[in-house]
gemmi code that builds the backbone of each chain (N, CA, C; Angstrom):
import gemmi

chains = {
    "A": [
        ("MET", (0.844, -1.195, 0.000), (0.000, 0.000, 0.000), (0.883, 1.250, 0.000)),
        ("LYS", (0.462, 2.229, -0.734), (1.228, 3.462, -0.860), (0.706, 4.510, 0.114)),
        ("VAL", (1.535, 5.507, 0.327), (1.083, 6.655, 1.103), (1.067, 7.862, 0.161)),
        ("GLU", (0.002, 8.641, 0.251), (-0.066, 9.881, -0.533), (0.438, 11.015, 0.348)),
        ("ILE", (1.269, 11.852, -0.243), (1.841, 12.960, 0.537), (1.603, 14.257, -0.216)),
        ("ILE", (0.936, 15.181, 0.422), (0.725, 16.498, -0.175), (1.477, 17.503, 0.687)),
        ("THR", (2.357, 18.267, 0.059), (3.134, 19.269, 0.795), (2.636, 20.664, 0.422)),
        ("GLU", (2.288, 21.453, 1.420), (1.836, 22.832, 1.193), (2.807, 23.784, 1.868)),
        ("THR", (3.022, 24.928, 1.207), (3.785, 25.988, 1.865), (2.800, 26.832, 2.667)),
        ("ILE", (3.115, 27.080, 3.901), (2.270, 27.939, 4.753), (3.134, 29.089, 5.281)),
        ("ASP", (2.483, 30.057, 5.928), (3.204, 31.256, 6.378), (4.443, 30.913, 7.223)),
        ("ASP", (4.297, 29.919, 8.091), (5.360, 29.634, 9.050), (6.311, 28.516, 8.611)),
        ("GLY", (6.068, 27.938, 7.440), (6.931, 26.850, 6.997), (6.226, 25.932, 6.017)),
        ("PHE", (6.037, 24.698, 6.440), (5.429, 23.708, 5.539), (4.402, 22.866, 6.284)),
        ("LEU", (3.419, 22.405, 5.513), (2.409, 21.487, 6.038), (2.388, 20.253, 5.137)),
        ("LEU", (2.548, 19.077, 5.751), (2.454, 17.827, 5.001), (1.186, 17.103, 5.422)),
        ("ARG", (0.425, 16.650, 4.426), (-0.749, 15.815, 4.698), (-0.430, 14.398, 4.231)),
        ("LEU", (-0.535, 13.441, 5.121), (-0.252, 12.045, 4.779), (-1.564, 11.276, 4.708)),
        ("LYS", (-1.681, 10.435, 3.701), (-2.893, 9.633, 3.561), (-2.508, 8.213, 3.173)),
        ("GLY", (-2.970, 7.229, 3.959), (-2.675, 5.826, 3.638), (-1.882, 5.154, 4.742)),
        ("ASP", (-1.081, 4.169, 4.350), (-0.307, 3.392, 5.316), (1.149, 3.853, 5.300)),
        ("VAL", (1.679, 4.160, 6.482), (3.096, 4.507, 6.596), (3.786, 3.302, 7.236)),
        ("ASP", (4.389, 2.475, 6.384), (5.008, 1.247, 6.888), (6.376, 1.058, 6.241)),
        ("MET", (6.932, -0.123, 6.417), (8.264, -0.414, 5.883), (8.335, -0.173, 4.369)),
        ("ASN", (7.192, -0.339, 3.703), (7.152, -0.184, 2.246), (7.072, 1.274, 1.810)),
        ("SER", (6.556, 2.140, 2.677), (6.248, 3.511, 2.231), (6.917, 4.611, 3.048)),
        ("SER", (7.510, 4.267, 4.181), (8.063, 5.329, 5.030), (9.206, 6.075, 4.336)),
        ("SER", (9.877, 5.399, 3.387), (10.945, 6.096, 2.660), (10.376, 7.244, 1.819)),
        ("ASP", (9.123, 7.101, 1.360), (8.482, 8.194, 0.608), (8.257, 9.408, 1.517)),
        ("VAL", (7.852, 9.132, 2.754), (7.640, 10.222, 3.710), (8.981, 10.883, 4.041)),
        ("ARG", (10.015, 10.025, 4.209), (11.350, 10.553, 4.523), (11.842, 11.460, 3.385)),
        ("SER", (11.581, 11.063, 2.135), (12.004, 11.872, 0.975), (11.256, 13.207, 0.950)),
        ("ALA", (9.957, 13.157, 1.226), (9.153, 14.398, 1.227), (9.659, 15.347, 2.310)),
        ("LEU", (9.991, 14.790, 3.467), (10.516, 15.632, 4.549), (11.901, 16.174, 4.196)),
        ("ALA", (12.711, 15.350, 3.529), (14.043, 15.819, 3.117), (13.908, 17.009, 2.162)),
        ("ASP", (12.925, 16.945, 1.256), (12.675, 18.065, 0.335), (12.313, 19.330, 1.101)),
        ("VAL", (11.470, 19.147, 2.126), (11.044, 20.285, 2.945), (12.253, 20.915, 3.645)),
        ("PHE", (13.108, 20.073, 4.210), (14.272, 20.619, 4.928), (15.271, 21.266, 3.964)),
        ("LYS", (15.289, 20.766, 2.720), (16.164, 21.351, 1.704), (15.651, 22.741, 1.307)),
        ("LYS", (14.325, 22.823, 1.145), (13.718, 24.091, 0.716), (13.647, 25.098, 1.861)),
        ("GLY", (13.523, 24.594, 3.085), (13.277, 25.458, 4.240), (14.395, 26.461, 4.459)),
        ("THR", (14.040, 27.723, 4.510), (15.039, 28.761, 4.753), (15.289, 28.893, 6.254)),
        ("SER", (16.209, 29.777, 6.602), (16.509, 29.963, 8.032), (15.304, 30.553, 8.776)),
        ("GLY", (14.370, 31.153, 8.017), (13.182, 31.731, 8.661), (12.065, 30.743, 8.905)),
        ("MET", (12.271, 29.502, 8.505), (11.212, 28.500, 8.683), (10.957, 28.263, 10.171)),
        ("LYS", (9.693, 28.433, 10.565), (9.369, 28.274, 11.988), (8.900, 26.872, 12.337)),
        ("ALA", (8.221, 26.220, 11.369), (7.624, 24.933, 11.738), (7.366, 24.039, 10.532)),
        ("VAL", (7.335, 22.755, 10.822), (6.826, 21.761, 9.881), (5.627, 21.124, 10.581)),
        ("LEU", (4.469, 21.233, 9.941), (3.257, 20.632, 10.501), (2.930, 19.363, 9.719)),
        ("ILE", (2.477, 18.342, 10.412), (2.093, 17.100, 9.717), (0.687, 16.699, 10.144)),
        ("ASP", (-0.186, 16.602, 9.143), (-1.575, 16.174, 9.353), (-1.622, 14.646, 9.273)),
        ("LEU", (-1.981, 14.001, 10.389), (-1.986, 12.536, 10.440), (-3.402, 11.962, 10.508)),
        ("SER", (-4.386, 12.782, 10.144), (-5.781, 12.345, 10.279), (-6.148, 11.228, 9.305)),
        ("GLN", (-5.452, 11.163, 8.169), (-5.812, 10.173, 7.144), (-4.838, 8.994, 7.101)),
        ("VAL", (-4.048, 8.871, 8.145), (-3.099, 7.748, 8.180), (-3.804, 6.526, 8.763)),
        ("ARG", (-3.918, 5.507, 7.939), (-4.685, 4.317, 8.338), (-3.843, 3.363, 9.171)),
        ("TYR", (-2.518, 3.448, 8.987), (-1.627, 2.549, 9.713), (-0.243, 3.176, 9.787)),
        ("MET", (0.428, 3.029, 10.923), (1.817, 3.478, 11.029), (2.596, 2.456, 11.851)),
        ("ASP", (3.786, 2.095, 11.373), (4.621, 1.147, 12.115), (5.857, 1.865, 12.667)),
        ("SER", (6.810, 1.091, 13.170), (7.982, 1.712, 13.801), (8.852, 2.454, 12.787)),
        ("SER", (8.784, 2.076, 11.508), (9.572, 2.826, 10.515), (8.970, 4.219, 10.314)),
        ("GLY", (7.647, 4.324, 10.458), (6.995, 5.640, 10.407), (7.388, 6.485, 11.602)),
        ("ILE", (7.416, 5.845, 12.769), (7.841, 6.545, 13.987), (9.286, 7.029, 13.832)),
        ("ALA", (10.138, 6.137, 13.294), (11.551, 6.500, 13.114), (11.677, 7.706, 12.190)),
        ("THR", (10.838, 7.740, 11.158), (10.870, 8.863, 10.211), (10.490, 10.169, 10.920)),
        ("LEU", (9.510, 10.094, 11.795), (9.093, 11.300, 12.526), (10.147, 11.731, 13.553)),
        ("VAL", (10.810, 10.758, 14.176), (11.892, 11.099, 15.122), (13.022, 11.814, 14.373)),
        ("GLU", (13.358, 11.306, 13.190), (14.395, 11.969, 12.382), (13.962, 13.384, 12.004)),
        ("ALA", (12.679, 13.532, 11.654), (12.161, 14.858, 11.284), (12.255, 15.812, 12.471)),
        ("MET", (11.956, 15.295, 13.658), (12.049, 16.133, 14.860), (13.499, 16.586, 15.078)),
        ("GLN", (14.422, 15.660, 14.880), (15.843, 16.000, 15.059), (16.295, 17.022, 14.011)),
        ("ASN", (15.813, 16.879, 12.773), (16.172, 17.842, 11.722), (15.563, 19.212, 12.003)),
        ("CYS", (14.346, 19.222, 12.527), (13.719, 20.500, 12.889), (14.540, 21.192, 13.987)),
        ("MET", (14.986, 20.420, 14.957), (15.775, 21.008, 16.052), (17.047, 21.655, 15.515)),
        ("LYS", (17.671, 20.987, 14.538), (18.892, 21.550, 13.937), (18.599, 22.865, 13.241)),
        ("LYS", (17.387, 22.986, 12.676), (17.007, 24.207, 11.948), (16.311, 25.211, 12.862)),
        ("LYS", (16.244, 24.900, 14.135), (15.545, 25.732, 15.124), (14.086, 25.960, 14.728)),
        ("ALA", (13.494, 24.926, 14.159), (12.072, 24.973, 13.801), (11.321, 23.969, 14.681)),
        ("ARG", (9.995, 24.055, 14.665), (9.177, 23.136, 15.465), (8.579, 22.077, 14.547)),
        ("LEU", (8.511, 20.855, 15.032), (7.740, 19.826, 14.330), (6.450, 19.654, 15.121)),
        ("ARG", (5.326, 19.921, 14.477), (4.040, 19.797, 15.159), (3.145, 18.815, 14.398)),
        ("LEU", (2.627, 17.850, 15.120), (1.746, 16.826, 14.547), (0.319, 17.129, 14.979)),
        ("PHE", (-0.645, 16.922, 14.083), (-2.024, 17.159, 14.509), (-2.999, 16.140, 13.933)),
        ("GLU", (-4.143, 16.037, 14.630), (-5.228, 15.105, 14.268), (-4.718, 13.684, 14.056)),
        ("LEU", (-4.097, 13.121, 15.077), (-3.620, 11.745, 14.976), (-4.813, 10.793, 14.853)),
        ("SER", (-4.778, 9.940, 13.854), (-5.829, 8.925, 13.700), (-5.653, 7.878, 14.813)),
        ("PRO", (-6.699, 7.091, 15.120), (-6.563, 6.094, 16.199), (-5.377, 5.142, 16.029)),
        ("PRO", (-5.108, 4.611, 14.830), (-3.928, 3.716, 14.726), (-2.613, 4.434, 15.024)),
        ("VAL", (-2.525, 5.711, 14.631), (-1.295, 6.467, 14.913), (-1.194, 6.726, 16.418)),
        ("ARG", (-2.322, 7.069, 17.021), (-2.327, 7.306, 18.469), (-1.857, 6.043, 19.211)),
        ("ASP", (-2.325, 4.883, 18.749), (-1.929, 3.607, 19.380), (-0.412, 3.430, 19.360)),
        ("VAL", (0.191, 3.664, 18.182), (1.630, 3.385, 18.059), (2.440, 4.403, 18.871)),
        ("PHE", (1.949, 5.629, 18.968), (2.618, 6.623, 19.815), (2.541, 6.212, 21.288)),
        ("GLU", (1.370, 5.726, 21.692), (1.212, 5.278, 23.082), (2.152, 4.118, 23.380)),
        ("MET", (2.188, 3.150, 22.456), (3.015, 1.965, 22.693), (4.493, 2.309, 22.726)),
        ("ALA", (4.889, 3.307, 21.946), (6.302, 3.721, 21.924), (6.593, 4.750, 23.007)),
        ("ARG", (5.570, 5.096, 23.810), (5.696, 6.117, 24.883), (6.242, 7.434, 24.313)),
        ("LEU", (5.730, 7.825, 23.160), (6.242, 9.026, 22.502), (5.246, 10.189, 22.539)),
        ("SER", (4.089, 9.965, 23.162), (3.058, 11.011, 23.145), (3.546, 12.297, 23.791)),
        ("SER", (4.462, 12.182, 24.758), (4.941, 13.392, 25.432), (6.235, 13.927, 24.808)),
        ("VAL", (6.781, 13.187, 23.868), (8.036, 13.616, 23.237), (7.756, 14.569, 22.082)),
        ("PHE", (6.683, 14.298, 21.342), (6.317, 15.136, 20.198), (5.336, 16.220, 20.623)),
        ("GLU", (5.289, 17.300, 19.838), (4.246, 18.313, 20.028), (3.029, 17.851, 19.224)),
        ("ILE", (1.981, 17.468, 19.935), (0.798, 16.885, 19.291), (-0.420, 17.766, 19.576)),
        ("TYR", (-1.177, 18.067, 18.525), (-2.328, 18.966, 18.660), (-3.578, 18.310, 18.079)),
        ("ALA", (-4.712, 18.744, 18.599), (-5.982, 18.164, 18.152), (-6.343, 18.626, 16.745)),
        ("THR", (-6.082, 19.898, 16.453), (-6.497, 20.446, 15.153), (-5.354, 21.239, 14.523)),
        ("ARG", (-5.533, 21.550, 13.250), (-4.549, 22.373, 12.552), (-4.453, 23.753, 13.201)),
        ("ASN", (-5.599, 24.340, 13.537), (-5.593, 25.654, 14.164), (-4.794, 25.656, 15.469)),
        ("ASP", (-5.008, 24.603, 16.258), (-4.250, 24.481, 17.518), (-2.752, 24.390, 17.226)),
        ("ALA", (-2.399, 23.654, 16.176), (-0.983, 23.453, 15.847), (-0.324, 24.754, 15.377)),
        ("VAL", (-1.103, 25.577, 14.704), (-0.545, 26.828, 14.162), (-0.412, 27.891, 15.249)),
        ("ASN", (-1.314, 27.834, 16.226), (-1.315, 28.857, 17.279), (0.017, 28.922, 18.014)),
        ("GLY", (0.460, 30.117, 18.243), (1.647, 30.337, 19.068), (2.977, 30.145, 18.369)),
        ("LEU", (2.940, 29.976, 17.043), (4.223, 29.818, 16.332), (4.935, 31.159, 16.214)),
    ],
    "B": [
        ("MET", (-12.512, -26.221, 20.147), (-11.774, -26.693, 18.986), (-11.019, -25.527, 18.339)),
        ("SER", (-9.785, -25.797, 17.966), (-8.950, -24.751, 17.392), (-9.356, -24.449, 15.950)),
        ("GLU", (-9.357, -23.164, 15.628), (-9.589, -22.755, 14.237), (-8.300, -22.130, 13.735)),
        ("GLN", (-7.924, -22.463, 12.505), (-6.643, -21.971, 11.985), (-6.808, -21.300, 10.630)),
        ("VAL", (-6.030, -20.267, 10.436), (-5.950, -19.606, 9.135), (-4.480, -19.581, 8.745)),
        ("THR", (-4.178, -19.984, 7.523), (-2.785, -19.934, 7.062), (-2.678, -19.067, 5.807)),
        ("LEU", (-1.532, -18.451, 5.676), (-1.315, -17.517, 4.565), (0.182, -17.492, 4.270)),
        ("ILE", (0.529, -17.539, 3.010), (1.947, -17.425, 2.632), (2.089, -16.221, 1.717)),
        ("VAL", (2.993, -15.304, 2.083), (3.184, -14.096, 1.260), (4.663, -13.962, 0.899)),
        ("PRO", (4.948, -13.307, -0.224), (6.352, -13.034, -0.569), (6.994, -12.114, 0.475)),
        ("SER", (8.309, -12.216, 0.571), (9.027, -11.435, 1.598), (9.311, -10.012, 1.109)),
        ("HIS", (8.321, -9.398, 0.537), (8.444, -8.007, 0.066), (7.576, -7.116, 0.953)),
        ("PRO", (8.110, -5.959, 1.359), (7.321, -5.089, 2.246), (5.963, -4.689, 1.681)),
        ("LYS", (5.811, -4.726, 0.360), (4.518, -4.319, -0.197), (3.406, -5.310, 0.136)),
        ("TYR", (3.779, -6.508, 0.609), (2.768, -7.494, 0.991), (2.454, -7.473, 2.488)),
        ("LEU", (3.105, -6.600, 3.227), (2.818, -6.539, 4.670), (1.354, -6.187, 4.918)),
        ("PHE", (0.788, -5.353, 4.036), (-0.612, -4.960, 4.250), (-1.545, -6.162, 4.105)),
        ("VAL", (-1.120, -7.174, 3.326), (-1.949, -8.380, 3.174), (-2.027, -9.113, 4.521)),
        ("ILE", (-0.877, -9.195, 5.187), (-0.852, -9.841, 6.503), (-1.699, -9.036, 7.494)),
        ("ARG", (-1.534, -7.716, 7.469), (-2.333, -6.875, 8.387), (-3.825, -7.048, 8.121)),
        ("SER", (-4.172, -7.069, 6.825), (-5.582, -7.174, 6.454), (-6.176, -8.522, 6.854)),
        ("ALA", (-5.340, -9.550, 6.906), (-5.826, -10.876, 7.307), (-5.966, -10.985, 8.822)),
        ("VAL", (-4.982, -10.441, 9.544), (-4.940, -10.652, 10.998), (-6.015, -9.840, 11.729)),
        ("TYR", (-6.238, -8.606, 11.300), (-7.150, -7.722, 12.053), (-8.556, -8.310, 12.245)),
        ("PRO", (-9.232, -8.726, 11.153), (-10.597, -9.240, 11.377), (-10.632, -10.522, 12.198)),
        ("ILE", (-9.566, -11.326, 12.107), (-9.538, -12.557, 12.915), (-9.469, -12.196, 14.396)),
        ("MET", (-8.679, -11.187, 14.715), (-8.544, -10.766, 16.118), (-9.867, -10.198, 16.652)),
        ("VAL", (-10.525, -9.388, 15.826), (-11.814, -8.810, 16.252), (-12.844, -9.918, 16.414)),
        ("ASP", (-12.853, -10.851, 15.453), (-13.799, -11.968, 15.516), (-13.546, -12.845, 16.742)),
        ("ALA", (-12.273, -12.898, 17.167), (-11.922, -13.714, 18.339), (-12.274, -13.015, 19.650)),
        ("GLY", (-12.744, -11.765, 19.564), (-13.221, -11.088, 20.769), (-12.374, -9.941, 21.265)),
        ("LEU", (-11.270, -9.646, 20.588), (-10.466, -8.504, 21.025), (-11.176, -7.204, 20.656)),
        ("SER", (-10.931, -6.161, 21.438), (-11.441, -4.841, 21.069), (-10.686, -4.362, 19.830)),
        ("ARG", (-11.214, -3.352, 19.166), (-10.533, -2.847, 17.966), (-9.135, -2.342, 18.298)),
        ("LYS", (-9.029, -1.692, 19.451), (-7.720, -1.165, 19.854), (-6.726, -2.305, 20.109)),
        ("GLU", (-7.187, -3.341, 20.808), (-6.315, -4.497, 21.066), (-5.938, -5.178, 19.751)),
        ("ALA", (-6.919, -5.286, 18.856), (-6.655, -5.932, 17.562), (-5.618, -5.131, 16.766)),
        ("ARG", (-5.726, -3.796, 16.823), (-4.745, -2.955, 16.107), (-3.341, -3.175, 16.671)),
        ("LYS", (-3.253, -3.343, 17.988), (-1.940, -3.552, 18.604), (-1.350, -4.906, 18.203)),
        ("VAL", (-2.205, -5.935, 18.128), (-1.728, -7.248, 17.670), (-1.225, -7.135, 16.238)),
        ("VAL", (-1.995, -6.449, 15.401), (-1.602, -6.270, 13.993), (-0.243, -5.570, 13.912)),
        ("LEU", (-0.071, -4.523, 14.713), (1.197, -3.788, 14.709), (2.357, -4.713, 15.083)),
        ("ALA", (2.169, -5.498, 16.137), (3.251, -6.373, 16.607), (3.578, -7.460, 15.574)),
        ("VAL", (2.548, -8.012, 14.936), (2.781, -9.044, 13.911), (3.492, -8.422, 12.703)),
        ("ASP", (3.044, -7.230, 12.326), (3.655, -6.515, 11.199), (5.137, -6.238, 11.473)),
        ("GLU", (5.441, -5.850, 12.701), (6.841, -5.582, 13.062), (7.671, -6.860, 13.003)),
        ("ALA", (7.069, -7.973, 13.440), (7.789, -9.251, 13.388), (8.104, -9.611, 11.929)),
        ("CYS", (7.125, -9.377, 11.041), (7.341, -9.673, 9.610), (8.400, -8.739, 9.018)),
        ("SER", (8.360, -7.473, 9.406), (9.382, -6.523, 8.928), (10.770, -6.988, 9.346)),
        ("ASN", (10.873, -7.475, 10.583), (12.175, -7.966, 11.068), (12.643, -9.183, 10.270)),
        ("ILE", (11.695, -10.048, 9.882), (12.062, -11.214, 9.052), (12.647, -10.729, 7.727)),
        ("ILE", (11.969, -9.748, 7.108), (12.451, -9.243, 5.811), (13.828, -8.591, 5.972)),
        ("LYS", (13.965, -7.800, 7.034), (15.224, -7.052, 7.230), (16.381, -7.948, 7.648)),
        ("TYR", (16.129, -8.796, 8.659), (17.250, -9.512, 9.289), (17.381, -10.965, 8.829)),
        ("ALA", (16.256, -11.695, 8.753), (16.362, -13.103, 8.338), (16.673, -13.193, 6.847)),
        ("TYR", (15.978, -12.398, 6.038), (16.189, -12.449, 4.591), (17.131, -11.341, 4.099)),
        ("GLU", (17.533, -10.464, 4.974), (18.472, -9.377, 4.628), (18.045, -8.652, 3.349)),
        ("GLY", (16.734, -8.382, 3.274), (16.201, -7.611, 2.150), (15.925, -8.401, 0.886)),
        ("ASP", (16.125, -9.710, 0.925), (15.833, -10.544, -0.254), (14.308, -10.710, -0.371)),
        ("HIS", (13.737, -10.190, -1.440), (12.281, -10.203, -1.602), (11.767, -11.459, -2.311)),
        ("SER", (12.673, -12.383, -2.630), (12.261, -13.567, -3.401), (11.847, -14.734, -2.502)),
        ("LYS", (11.877, -14.530, -1.190), (11.547, -15.621, -0.259), (10.083, -15.510, 0.169)),
        ("THR", (9.709, -16.291, 1.172), (8.314, -16.242, 1.642), (8.253, -16.161, 3.175)),
        ("ILE", (7.125, -15.664, 3.634), (6.787, -15.683, 5.060), (5.478, -16.456, 5.174)),
        ("ALA", (5.489, -17.488, 6.013), (4.266, -18.269, 6.231), (3.649, -17.866, 7.570)),
        ("LEU", (2.404, -17.449, 7.505), (1.676, -17.000, 8.705), (0.623, -18.048, 9.054)),
        ("LYS", (0.551, -18.419, 10.323), (-0.536, -19.295, 10.776), (-1.149, -18.673, 12.023)),
        ("VAL", (-2.432, -18.434, 11.967), (-3.148, -17.870, 13.121), (-4.065, -18.950, 13.675)),
        ("SER", (-3.941, -19.227, 14.962), (-4.805, -20.224, 15.606), (-5.611, -19.543, 16.700)),
        ("VAL", (-6.912, -19.793, 16.655), (-7.798, -19.233, 17.681), (-8.290, -20.392, 18.540)),
        ("ASP", (-7.864, -20.381, 19.788), (-8.292, -21.408, 20.732), (-8.985, -20.738, 21.894)),
        ("GLN", (-9.706, -21.537, 22.666), (-10.296, -20.971, 23.870), (-9.166, -20.563, 24.801)),
        ("GLY", (-9.107, -19.289, 25.113), (-8.103, -18.813, 26.058), (-6.820, -18.305, 25.454)),
        ("ALA", (-6.616, -18.503, 24.152), (-5.345, -18.029, 23.576), (-5.443, -17.817, 22.065)),
        ("LEU", (-4.732, -16.804, 21.629), (-4.544, -16.559, 20.197), (-3.077, -16.812, 19.900)),
        ("THR", (-2.804, -17.642, 18.905), (-1.415, -17.989, 18.603), (-1.110, -17.626, 17.151)),
        ("ILE", (-0.013, -16.929, 16.973), (0.412, -16.547, 15.627), (1.805, -17.118, 15.392)),
        ("GLU", (1.937, -17.888, 14.343), (3.246, -18.448, 13.978), (3.713, -17.805, 12.692)),
        ("LEU", (4.981, -17.425, 12.671), (5.592, -16.855, 11.469), (6.809, -17.700, 11.128)),
        ("LYS", (6.788, -18.282, 9.939), (7.878, -19.177, 9.559), (8.653, -18.570, 8.394)),
        ("ASP", (9.975, -18.563, 8.537), (10.815, -18.104, 7.434), (11.890, -19.145, 7.168)),
        ("SER", (12.621, -18.950, 6.077), (13.709, -19.884, 5.746), (15.034, -19.135, 5.653)),
        ("GLY", (15.117, -18.031, 6.379), (16.301, -17.178, 6.287), (17.309, -17.409, 7.398)),
        ("ARG", (18.139, -16.410, 7.578), (19.199, -16.477, 8.588), (18.572, -16.542, 9.977)),
        ("LYS", (19.101, -17.415, 10.813), (18.534, -17.579, 12.155), (18.997, -16.451, 13.067)),
        ("PRO", (18.103, -15.984, 13.925), (18.515, -14.898, 14.828), (19.354, -15.426, 15.991)),
        ("ASP", (20.148, -14.525, 16.550), (20.829, -14.846, 17.802), (19.850, -14.472, 18.911)),
        ("VAL", (19.106, -15.465, 19.353), (17.973, -15.209, 20.256), (18.409, -14.503, 21.534)),
        ("GLU", (19.609, -14.833, 22.011), (20.108, -14.218, 23.252), (20.228, -12.697, 23.126)),
        ("LYS", (20.445, -12.248, 21.893), (20.686, -10.810, 21.696), (19.405, -10.014, 21.417)),
        ("ILE", (18.260, -10.708, 21.313), (17.015, -9.999, 21.005), (16.421, -9.458, 22.303)),
        ("THR", (16.548, -8.161, 22.496), (15.957, -7.533, 23.679), (15.340, -6.201, 23.270)),
        ("PRO", (14.156, -5.885, 23.811), (13.561, -4.579, 23.511), (14.466, -3.463, 24.002)),
        ("ARG", (14.588, -2.391, 23.221), (15.448, -1.301, 23.668), (14.728, -0.410, 24.678)),
        ("LYS", (15.528, 0.369, 25.422), (14.942, 1.267, 26.412), (14.210, 2.400, 25.695)),
        ("LEU", (12.990, 2.666, 26.136), (12.185, 3.659, 25.431), (12.612, 5.088, 25.715)),
        ("ASP", (13.359, 5.292, 26.803), (13.800, 6.672, 27.072), (14.976, 7.071, 26.172)),
        ("ASP", (15.475, 6.120, 25.419), (16.502, 6.414, 24.423), (15.776, 6.790, 23.136)),
        ("ILE", (15.524, 8.091, 22.970), (14.720, 8.557, 21.831), (15.590, 8.572, 20.579)),
        ("ARG", (15.389, 7.596, 19.736), (16.137, 7.534, 18.478), (15.339, 6.681, 17.492)),
        ("PRO", (15.636, 6.869, 16.194), (14.914, 6.069, 15.212), (15.282, 4.595, 15.338)),
        ("GLY", (14.304, 3.699, 15.152), (14.580, 2.268, 15.062), (14.546, 1.514, 16.371)),
        ("GLY", (14.408, 0.177, 16.246), (14.508, -0.710, 17.397), (13.259, -0.863, 18.234)),
        ("LEU", (12.124, -0.418, 17.720), (10.891, -0.484, 18.510), (10.117, -1.783, 18.315)),
        ("GLY", (10.389, -2.498, 17.235), (9.584, -3.665, 16.883), (9.532, -4.712, 17.986)),
        ("THR", (10.683, -5.036, 18.568), (10.703, -6.068, 19.616), (9.986, -5.580, 20.878)),
        ("HIS", (10.030, -4.265, 21.105), (9.280, -3.702, 22.239), (7.775, -3.898, 22.033)),
        ("PHE", (7.297, -3.624, 20.819), (5.866, -3.787, 20.532), (5.442, -5.243, 20.717)),
        ("MET", (6.283, -6.167, 20.236), (5.944, -7.589, 20.380), (5.866, -7.979, 21.861)),
        ("ALA", (6.838, -7.498, 22.643), (6.879, -7.852, 24.065), (5.687, -7.248, 24.809)),
        ("GLU", (5.231, -6.074, 24.354), (4.113, -5.421, 25.040), (2.786, -6.116, 24.740)),
        ("VAL", (2.649, -6.654, 23.542), (1.353, -7.199, 23.102), (1.186, -8.673, 23.493)),
        ("PHE", (2.269, -9.448, 23.403), (2.124, -10.894, 23.549), (2.603, -11.384, 24.918)),
        ("ASP", (1.945, -12.459, 25.381), (2.302, -13.039, 26.673), (3.456, -14.020, 26.544)),
        ("ARG", (3.618, -14.579, 25.353), (4.731, -15.514, 25.155), (5.300, -15.317, 23.761)),
        ("ILE", (6.621, -15.280, 23.692), (7.313, -15.143, 22.404), (8.387, -16.216, 22.364)),
        ("ASP", (8.331, -17.045, 21.324), (9.284, -18.149, 21.253), (9.904, -18.221, 19.861)),
        ("TYR", (11.220, -18.268, 19.815), (11.934, -18.426, 18.547), (12.431, -19.861, 18.467)),
        ("ASP", (11.908, -20.636, 17.518), (12.351, -22.019, 17.336), (13.303, -22.068, 16.140)),
        ("THR", (14.568, -22.286, 16.441), (15.579, -22.319, 15.375), (16.101, -23.744, 15.166)),
        ("SER", (15.306, -24.732, 15.617), (15.801, -26.111, 15.593), (15.733, -26.755, 14.214)),
        ("SER", (14.920, -26.208, 13.328), (14.836, -26.832, 11.998), (16.098, -26.501, 11.196)),
        ("GLU", (16.282, -27.242, 10.120), (17.520, -27.093, 9.349), (17.684, -25.668, 8.801)),
        ("ALA", (16.574, -25.124, 8.306), (16.643, -23.773, 7.729), (15.564, -22.884, 8.345)),
        ("GLY", (15.958, -21.697, 8.692), (14.981, -20.700, 9.123), (14.514, -20.829, 10.559)),
        ("THR", (13.465, -20.058, 10.837), (12.971, -19.900, 12.201), (11.452, -19.947, 12.200)),
        ("VAL", (10.900, -20.506, 13.278), (9.458, -20.368, 13.513), (9.306, -19.485, 14.749)),
        ("LEU", (8.724, -18.330, 14.533), (8.459, -17.409, 15.648), (7.012, -17.613, 16.085)),
        ("THR", (6.829, -17.955, 17.361), (5.481, -18.167, 17.888), (5.138, -17.054, 18.870)),
        ("LEU", (4.011, -16.413, 18.613), (3.539, -15.300, 19.447), (2.194, -15.704, 20.035)),
        ("VAL", (2.089, -15.670, 21.353), (0.850, -16.110, 22.006), (0.276, -14.990, 22.862)),
        ("LYS", (-1.009, -14.751, 22.663), (-1.714, -13.770, 23.496), (-2.819, -14.495, 24.245)),
        ("ASN", (-2.757, -14.449, 25.566), (-3.810, -15.050, 26.374), (-5.055, -14.179, 26.296)),
        ("THR", (-6.206, -14.825, 26.215), (-7.439, -14.041, 26.108), (-8.344, -14.201, 27.331)),
        ("ARG", (-7.859, -14.896, 28.348), (-8.595, -14.920, 29.622), (-7.657, -15.178, 30.772)),
    ],
}
model = gemmi.Model(1)
for chain_id, residues in chains.items():
    chain = gemmi.Chain(chain_id)
    for i, (resn, *xyz) in enumerate(residues, 1):
        res = gemmi.Residue()
        res.name, res.seqid = resn, gemmi.SeqId(i, " ")
        for name, pos in zip(("N", "CA", "C"), xyz):
            atom = gemmi.Atom()
            atom.name, atom.element = name, gemmi.Element(name[0])
            atom.pos, atom.b_iso = gemmi.Position(*pos), 0.0
            res.add_atom(atom)
        chain.add_residue(res)
    model.add_chain(chain)
structure = gemmi.Structure()
structure.add_model(model)
structure.setup_entities()
């Protein structure tokens, strides 16, 4: 199964919308999309937002991709903010005890606030 | 009486969704909540990913044989491969406070299943047995 990735430029940086399964077969596509964002991102980039509402499944390779994205954001002094986690994504975050490590928001508006 | 479902898929990551799609409804039908069933699916998927990565070292021309058994009191999932045998002594879930990419699969398996057994006694490959007690 493939993952669809739509990248939008927003005032504070970039917004990625993921749709489908993020697993061993597709997480490299997400990693490539994020690499493009970090390549394009100027020093003024404040945040990378990721909409996870349409993610039907995520495994540890998806988690690893997000951890790498968080580390890259820190290097760029930008924020990585995740919003609208679908139930399967919420499950994997809980199991990996990562819910408190990432900045997670209920809605896009909540994620944008305070940037 | 035990009910069994068997499935053989190629060792390519693009077929992992087939295993997930097979396991989830069996778990729900066996009485697990949707959340519990999703966690079982995640752990089985991680076990299959590890077979592709470590037992077959990325060789997509092999197979993974899945057998799901539903018994009173237990759900048993067997995964059989014909690849490189693991060093069972070295398989340990990593510490979760070490925030870094990778190494979560064995943690997920340990969290979901009550018993995990690696049988490397056959001439080739491994049979990984995952058991979840249901009462």
